[in-house]
N, C-alpha and C positions, 0 to 999 in steps of 0.2 A: 126483489134481488138474491135471495137465496138458490132459486132456479135458477137463474143467470152463474151464480156461483158452481152450480152442479152442473151445467152445462158445459162451461169452462173446464172441468176437471173432468168431463168425459172426453172432451175433445184433444187434451194432452194426455192422457193416458192413450186415445187411439193412437194418437199422432208418434207416441213413442214405442207403441207396439210395432208400427211400420218400421220404423229407424232401427229398432234394437231395443236392447234391455238399457233403460234409462238408469244413469246413475250420479251420483253427488258430485260435482268437479269444483274445485277453489280456482278462480281465476283471478291473476295479479296483471295490475293494468301498469302502462307507463304513464308517469306523472305520480308526484309526491303524495302523500296522505297529509289531513291536518298536521299533523305533530310535527313533520318536519318542510311544509311548503315554505318557500322563502320569497316567494312572490314571481311576480314575471307576466303572469296572465293577467291581461287588461279587463278590469272589473274588480278583482277581487285583489284584494290587500293580505301580506304573510300572512301564515297563523304559525308560523312555529314556536314553540315553547322555548322562551330565555331560559339562562339557567339559573335565574332565581324564581323561576316563576312556574304554577301547575296549570294543564290544560284546564282553559274555560269554557268549556263544552257549551254554554248559554249564549255567549259572547255573538254579537251578530256577523265578524268577522268568520266566527269559526262555522257557526252554522251555514250561513251562506254560499262559503267554500264547501261545505259539506254535500249541501243540495245539490250545487255543481258537479262534483265529483260522482253524485248517483244518478243525475240525470244523464252523465256521460255513461255508464254503464247500461242503463234504460236504452239509450238512443244505438248504443253499439248493438245489443241484441235485438231490437226491434229493427235494426237493417240487414243483420243476417238471416233471421228465423222467423217465420210465421209465427203470427200470435198464437196461442194454444198448443206450441210444438216445445215448450220449453217452460219450466218458471224458477223464477228466481228466490232464491230462498233468504241472502243477506247480500246487503250492501257495505262494503267495509272501508270507511273511510276517514277514519281516525289514527289508526295504527299502523293500517297498511290500505293503499288504494288496489281495491278489488272486489268480488262477490265471490258466492256460491249459489251456484245454480243445479238443477237437476234436468241434465238433458242427456241426448245417446252419445256413444261413441261415435258416430260421424259426426254429429254438432261439435263435439268437443275438438275433433281433430279440423273443423273450420274455424273456431276461433284459436287454434295453436296457429293456423297459417295467417292471422291477423295482425297486423303491423302495430296495432295500439296495445298487445296484448305482449304480456311478457312471458307468462307460464299459466298454462292449465295441468292442474294435478289432479288426480282420482283421489278421493277419500274414502277412508275403510271404517267399519265400525269396530272398534275393541275396548275393553274394559282398560282404563287408563292404571298406569304403573308409575309413582313417582322417578325420577331419574338421579340417583336412586340414592347416593351415599349419604345423605342428610338421615335418611330414612334407617339405614344400615349402621351408620353411627348414632342413632338413638338423640339426635339433635331436637327432635319438633317435639318431644314428651319429656326429655329428660333433661335439656339443657336450656335452650328457647325460652321455656315458662318463666327460668328464673330470672333471667333477664328482660322479661316485660314483654314474651311473645316473641316472635319472628319478625316483628317489625319494629325491634330494639335490640334486636341481636347485633351487637356489634357498635353500639351508639356512640358516635364521636371517636371512636378509633380509625386510625389512620395507616390503611397498607399499603406500601411503595412496592411496587413492580418494575424489577430492571427485567424489560424481557422486549418483546419486537412491537410495542406500542398495543393500542388498543381502537377499536371501531365502536366511536363514542354512541353513535344512532342505533344500536343492538338494543334491544329491549331489557336484556339483563344490566344495562347501565342505565336505565332510563331514569328519571326524577318525576315523571308526570304523574305517574300512578300511586308515589308513595308522599307520607309526609313532607314537607320541605324540609330539604337539607339546611341547617342554618348555618351564618359564618362558624368558621372555628379560629378563633384569633392565633392559637397556636402553631397552625398551619403557615409558614411563607412563602412557599409556592408559587411558582406562575404558573398559568395557563397559555400556550401558545395556540395561535390562530392558523387555522387552516387556511394557508396560503390559496387554496383552490376556491373556496368556497368562501372565504373572509369571515369562518363563522369559529367560535372558541372550542376547543374540545372540551369544556370543563360544563357540568351543567348541578354541582350541588353534589350528586352522588360520586363523580369525577370530579374529584377537587384541586386537581391539579395535571398538567400533563406536558412534560417537554421531551426534545428529540435530545441523542448525543452522537454527530458522527465525522467530529474533527480527524481522527486519526484514520477513520474508512476511507475518508475523503482524501487524507496526504497519501493514503497508500494505494489508490485510485481504484480501489473497490466500490465505490459508492456510486450508483447509479438513479440520480434523482427520479426519472420517469418509475422506474419500479420499485425504488426502496422508498419514497416519500419522504421528503425534505421537511417531516412534520410527526408528530407524534400517531399518526394513522398507521395502522397495522397492517403492513403488506403481506403478512405471514399467515394471521391466523393463530402461530402459539398465543402472543401476548393476551390476545382478547380471551382466549381459552383456560388460561391460569387465572386471569383475575378473576372469570366470573367464578371459577371454583371456589376460589377465597371469599369472594364478597358480591357476588352476583345478587341479583336480586330475588327474590321468592316467588315460587309459582308462576314461572314464566315456561310457557307451553312449548315445549321439542318437537315442530312440525316439519318434516320432512317428506316430500312426495306424497302431502296428503294425507300421513299417517303422524298421528302422535304418540310420542314414544315417552312422554308423560310429563311433568312438570319440574322444571329446572330449580335450583336454588344453590348458592354458593354457602359457605359454612358460617357467615357472620354477614347474614345479607344486609343488614343495617350500617355495617363499615364503610368508610369510604376510599377510594381508590386513588392514588396517585401515580401517574405512569411517566415513568423514565424510560423513555427507548434508547435502547443500544443494542439492539440485534437486529440483522437485517436476513431478507428471504433467503438470498442467494450464497453469501459467505458468512454468515453467523456474525461475529462481532468482533472488537479489537479490545483488549485487555485496557488499553488508555481511556476508550471512551466507557467500559463499563466502571471503571474505577471514578472517572468523573461523575457519570450516574449516582452511583452509591455515596458520593461526597455531598454532591449538589441533595440527596433524600433528605442525609442526615442533617444537612442544613436547612432544612425546608421544616424539618418538625414531625418526619415520621415516626408513629409507634412501631411500626412493623416492615422489616424489609423480606420480600418474598424473592428468591434467587434460582431461577429453573435454567442455570448456566453454570459452567465450571469450565477448568482446562479441558483439553484434550489429553494428556497426560500429564502426571506428576512433573511440577516445574523443575528444569534439570540449572537454570540460571541461580540456583541459591541452593546452599547443602541443606535445607531442610522444607520439609511439605509445609509449613507452617508460617513462613516468613517469606513473604513475597508481596508486590504491593496488593495483590487482589484481597489476599486473609488479611492481612496489615491493617489495610483500608478498613475490613470488615470488623477486626478488632478493636478500631477507633468509634467504629459504628456501635458496639458494645457498649464501649465507656461511655458512649452517651446516651446509653439507657434505651438503644433500640433492639428489639427480638429479631435475630438475625435466621432466617430457615434457606436453606441450600437444598437442591436435589442432591443425592449421592451418585447416581450416573447410571447411564443404561447398561454398562457391559458384562452384566451378570449373563450364566452362573458362574462365573471364573471369579477365584478367589483374587484377593487385592486389585480388584477393577475399581473402587470407589474415587471418585474425585472431589472429594470434600472431608477435608482432614481435621480440621481444627477445632479444641474444645470449645473456642465460644461461637460457634456455628451450630444449629441444629441440625443434623444432616439426616436425610427421611428416604428411607426406603420404599419400595413400593408394592402393594398388596393388589391380587384377585379378590374381588367384593364377593358377596352369595348370588350375583345374577350371571348367568350364560345365555347365550343365544344359539341354539339349535337347528336345523333342517333338513328337511328328507328328501331324497329325489325317488320315488316310487316309479319300477320298470314296469314293462308288460310281462315277463317273464315272473314275477312275485317278489323278486328282489328288492328290499328297501335299502338303498346307500345313505349313510350320514353325510351331512354337508354342514356349512352354514352359509348364512344370507339373510339380513333383514329385509323379508320381502313378503308379500303376499302371495297366498294360493292359487295356482290356477283353479278352474271351475270344479266345484266339489263331484265328486263321482264322474267326471270326464277326464278322458285320457287322450293325448297329444300325440302327433308324428314326429320322432326326432330326426333332426338333419345337421349333419356335421358341414363346419365352415369350408371346410377344404373340397366338399361334395356338390357345394352351389355357387362356385366360383363363376363368376360373368365371361372369365379366360384366363388361361392357363397360367398367361403371362404375370398375373399379379402376384403369382407367388412372391417374387420380391419384397412385397409388403408385409411378411407373414399373416398371412389371412386369417390363421387360426384364432391369432388373439381377438378377432372381431373388434378391431379399432375403425375401420374403415369400411363404414355399410357400402359406400360407392363400388367395391370388388364386388359384392355377393350380389344374388341374384333373387331378386324381389318377392317375384313370382313362388320360388320354392320355399323361400322361408314363411311368408306370410301364413298366418294361423299355425304355426309350426312351433316346438320347442327347439331354439338355435342350441349347437353343442360347439364350444371354444376351447382350446385349449391355453392353460396357463404357464406360458413362457419365461424366462429369464428376465424379457421387457417389464414383466410387472414388476420384480423385485427391484430393478434400479428404476422404477417411474416412469420410463417411457409408456406403459399402456395402463390402463386403469379397469378397473372393476365398473366404477361409472360410466365410461365410455361404452363396456359390451354392454353393459345398460341399454344406454342411448344408442349403440347400431340395432342391435334388437328391436327395440320401439319403433326406430325410424321404418325399420324392413316389414313393421307389422306381424313380428314374433310374438307368440302367444308369452314366452317367456325363454329362459336362458339356462345352461348350464356349464359352467368354467369347472374342466378336468384337470387337476393336478398330476401331471406323468413322471416328472422328477422332481425330487425336491433336495435343496442344500442344506446343510445341517446348520439349525439357527434358525431357518427361515418360519416365519412368525407369520399367522393368520389372524387377522380379525375380521368381522362379519362387518358388511357395508351395505348400509341404506340402499335401497333401489325401488324405483316407482313401477317395475313390473316383477312376476315371479322369475325369480333368479336362487342360482344355488352355487356354491364352489366347494368340491369334492377335496376334501385336502389331504385323505388319507389315498395315497396312491393304489395301495391292493384295492382299493373301491373304484379307484377311477379306470383301472385294469379290467374291473367286473363291467361297468358300462362298457368300455371300448369292444370287450367280447361280444356282449350283448347285441352293440351296435352292427359289430362287423357281420354276426352270424344272424340276422335277420335283415340285411339291407343286399341282395343280390345285385352282383355286375357283370358288365358282358366282358371278352376278353379284353378290352382296354382299359380295364379298369373303372370305368363309367358306371355312374349307379341306374340300375333298371328303374326300383321304385323303392320308397323308406319305405318300411313295414313296423320298424322300433317304434314303439311309442312307451309315452310316462307321464308323470304329473308332479307337482311340486306343491311341497307342503308350506304350512304357514310358519313363517321365521320371525316373525313379528312379537310374539308372546315370550317374555324371559322364561326361562326355570331357576327357579331360587334355590340353593346349594347350603346345605348345613356345614362342610367342610370348610367353609368360608371363615376367615379368611388364609390365602395360602400366599407365601412369596411368591412375586413373580419371577419369569425365569429370566427376563431382561434385568431385573433389578440388581446394581452392583452390589458386591459383596466386601466384606472383610476379610483377613484382619486390614486394619488400618496400617500405612505406613507412614515413616517419618522422615525417608529423605527418597531422593530418587534412585537410590539402588537399593529401592524396596525394604528395606529392613522394618520389623514390624515393631510398631508404637505401642506405648504403655496408655493407650487410648481406645477406647471402645468405639469404634463406627461401624455401621450407620447406628444412629441414636435411637429413632423408631421408626416404625411403619405406619403407613397410612396408604388407603385406595389409590391406584394408580395406573388401572386396567380399565380400558374398556368406558372410559367415562364421557359422559354427554355435558358439553359446556356448548359456551357462544363460541359464536366464528366470526372470521371476517369476511364478507363477499370478495375481497380481494384476496384472500389467503391462499398460497400455493403450497404451505406447509405440507398437504394433504393432498395427491390429486383426485381421489374419491370423494373431495366435497368443496372441489372446487365451484363458488360461486354459491354456495350454503349458507345459512346464519347459525346452523349447528353442525358441529361435529363431535364422534366418537375417537378419542384418543386414548392411546396409552404409553406409558413413560415414568420416571422419577419426576417428570415436569409437572407431573398432573399429581403425583403424590406430595408435593411441597407444599403447592397452595392449600392443600387441606388442613394442614398442620398451622399454615400462617392464619387462616380463618379460624380455626379453634382456638389459635393463640389469643385471636382478637378476643374471643369470649372470655377468655381465663383473664387477660388484662384488662376486660369491663370490670370484671367484677373484684378484680383487685390491684386498683390503678397503681399502686405504688410499688410493686411486686418488681424486683429486678430480671433482666431476661434472663439468667440462669435459674430463678425460681420457678419462673412460667416454665422454660425446658425441663425442671426437677419434677414439677406438676403433672406434665403432660408423660414423663417417662417412667415414674413411678408407680403411677396409676395404669398403666399399660396393662393388655393382657397378652400372654403366651400361650394361651389355648385359643382353639376356634368356637364356633357357636354351637358345636355338639360337646364342647368340653375335654375334646382330645389336647395334644400338645400340637403346636403349630407344625405345618408342614410345610416345604418350599418345593418349587419346580425345580427339578435337576436331567440333565442328559445321561441316558442309561447310558451302557457300552456299544450299542447299537446307533446312538447318536438319537434316539427316540426320547419324548419329552418322560420324565417319571417324579414320583412324589416321594420326596424324603425326608426325614427328621428334619426342621429347620433347626437352628442354631443362633445365638446372639449376633456371630458374624451376617445372618441373615435378616435379622428382623430389629438388632440391639434391643433395646430394653421389653418389647413386644409391639403388639397391635393398638394404636390410639385410642382410648376411651374418654371422652368428652365429657360425660355424666361426672366420673370420677375425677377427673383433673381439674375440676371447679373446688372439691374439698378434698385436696390432698392430705390433709392433718400434717405430714412432716415435707420442709422442703430441706436440699442439698443447694445452698447458695454460695455463689462464689463471684467475684468482682477483678476488675483488672489487674489489681495487684496478686492476686492469686492466679491467672493466666502468666502475667510476667516470670512468678515463681515457677510455674511449670516450665515455660521456654530455659530459663536459667539451669533448670535440674537436668532436664533432657539432653541425653550424652549424644557428643555429636555436633552440638551447635554451639556456634563461633558467637562467644557473647558480644564482639564488635558489630558481626551480623543483628543480633539484638539491639544492640543499641543503633542501628541505623534507623531501624523500622520502626523502633518504639520510643526512640528519643531518650530512652531512659538505663541507667546501669543495672548489671545484675546486682542490686542491694538483696534482691527475694530469693529466699530457697527453703525447699518443703522437702528435704532429702532425698526425695525419689519422685519421679514425673507422675507415680499413679498414687500418689498423697493429692492429685490435684481432687477439691471437693465436689467431683461428679457423682451423679448417682449412676455408677457404674463401678466396675473395678477391672483393669488388665494389667496382668503383668506379662510381659511377654517372653522372660528370663527369669522362671523361678528358679533359685538354686537354693537349698536346704530350707531355710523359713525365712520367710517375710511377713513384716506386719506391716498394714495398710491403713491409715486413720482415714475416719470421717466423722464429720459434723452435721447434724440436724437441727434446725429450726422449728420449734411447734406453731403454725397458724391455725392453730383452731385452740379448744379450750383444754383446759387441763386434762392430762390421758397418760397413762402408763402403757410402754410398748412391750411385749415380751419378743425377742430377738432369736430366731434361729437361723441357723445357716445349713447347708447341703452344698454336696459337692460330687463330682465322679471322683472313681476309686482313686484315680492316680496322683491325686492331691486331696489331702486333708484340711479341713478347714475348719474354725473355730470361731464365735463370734464373743466379745466383751466389751460391756457387762452383758449378762443372760436376758435383763431388764431393765427399764429405767423409767420415771417418771417426769414428763415436761408440764412446766407453768404455760401459760398463753404468753406465747413470744419469745420461750427462754430456747437456749442451745444449749447442748450436749455431746461430746465425742463420743466415739466408740470406736474401737479397734478388731481388726479382720485378721487372724493369721492363716498364712497359707504354709503348706508342709510338703516336699516332694516324698510320697511314697514311692512312686515308680517310674521312670522315665519310657514314656511311649512314643516320643515324636512328633505328638500332635496335641492339640490344644484339649484343656477340660475344661468344664462350663458346670457351672453353678450359681447358685443367687443366696442373698441374704433377704431375709422376709420377716418385717415386723408388725407382728399384729397388736393393735391399739385397742384399750378396754371401751372405748365408744365406737369402734366398729370400723375404724381407718384400717387400710391394707399398704404397706409401703413396700415393694420389692425391687430390689437391684440386681441387675446381672453381676457373675463374676466367670472371669476368662484368666486363664494361667496355663505356662508350658511349663513343664519342669526340667530343669538340666542338672546333670550331678555337680557340675561347675560351672 
């Protein structure tokens, strides 16, 4: 038997030498795997896992259908290739329908042309890196163990997502590999049935799923063929945010045959309740969003995650705090629901927030410690930096560079912007094959009519070794994110480096008197862009993250309330994606996407809040918010003050010292938030007092939205018991009051205060001792020293005898009167 195996191996190797170097390819097939097969094939009953079951791999139904799939894999390979010219490594039957096979590139192309094959992707060997924020935030070692490990992190906490829906069959939301999710009597929500498949959206992990579109239908904006009249995610955004907060742990992020790590939500055991109110083309209508929030609170969610906000401050009311959206969220907080909202993506300019109210936790976006870079190596020895999540070209080998405009089949195709490399049919395959294709990054990429994914597909279909996309002109604020591609590829974002490439190409490409290329003599190679570089300068405030100061009305008057509240990872975040998703053209049809935005930062806080809620189930929303804010850090991993991305005078990006208007209290620290020592608590009456003492708010308007008269006063809005202090118009001396509650053992705290020189600060008393559960007030006096026309920043630090550190930011602008 061993002799036969030996000769079979020799035959395989011999065949591969003839057909080209063999590689491992992952092939996916038409047809459902065991986990989602709903029947329809004669002789094989359905094996799809129901919402209250786990996969029983030993059942006759499952084993029979799994054998059927494996036989189909074998029959396909035998029908296409001679035995001995390939080696099948695995059959995938349960979670995906496909196989891994060791074959030549020519054989891979044969598979790609086969009707029963959905995709053929080349695999690569690399070391695994988590994706990545759970480790960056210290969850696996510092937080999850306290809750019983990742498989109990967020147990029985329900996070409601008002977003674009969910793709329920994604492994990030599966329940078959986890301990069964038992019923939660406290949740009263319903689960809609997919009108196409007649399957429920819920599976235990997803505990509820509903959609809201009446306002969209009435406005004539809703198109059921693309918007889906169900909780199905037709955009991708909703699946992404849900997975960040509560996606399953350890899900391989695989795109184009490469595994970028294993994804996990912040609270991987938390339940997901879906309230779809956003849609792929038009966004959403506040009427639908409010209905969704109302239903979510009725249903019994613990946390609401909102990656949605108004396009501008509401002009229909005199204040930003009182409108149907914010008033509904005030009701949610009154009902005990912790509300998280994205701060907005209008940065780095001031007053660009779209989340205003004190009862909401408004989240800014940070860049974490992972960066992706790549390099183009030219034949003249120059090395040009760029970005691109791609494999490298063959080591120690260079390839000819050919520009798209020089390989046109016909000059008449210039009307199609051929340099974009979006249309393979207008380029000459004979000239492109085996070479590196040079393309131009035009305005079409900015507006979304062109994509890097399509450049990769064009290059691949023409047989190119790889591609280069050169940015020749850049508009202020253009943001370039690395995109995963299946062949070597790089985006040169620096215009001066693109000019270096163009100059080299032109000088090494001789032409005749008509401008036609005589020969392509320029060469180059593309580096490996798949390995991230870890930076100690993280976190940094992302350029796009909306900035304070907060505003109290549509005239943009400054508020006596700090926003954003907190900073969390929100740049280049890997998470689940809907194959139907169109929100990002580079990820159409993919199962994962790497996205940036405060939309990504908010669900980080929602998931971490679930962990705090799990440990402290009776804490109010304000207490949870306080724990997150007072334990956050305003230092980066190297121990330096946080920096923020900002525009320079030349509109290039630079780093500046960040302020609380960029990051709120600081970057979230989940481990410390579980044990904050002291909390700044507040409730519904406190928020009414804040409204009633805010200058310019009509008391009738307050009553309209809260059904409560203004019987509550706290002297000044800055006396609201928040874990921050903001006085937007400081005259002479003002005294601010705060009340803290001890949520730990008896401890003595020493209180210190510091402020920039234009404002003097003093805290009183200088120390206090609190027994468990006890509350104490302290005051902070702020005095104008000089009028600078700018805000001054400082902090109150409370150091406990048992090691707790409680820090709150202080912000004030001085006036003589």
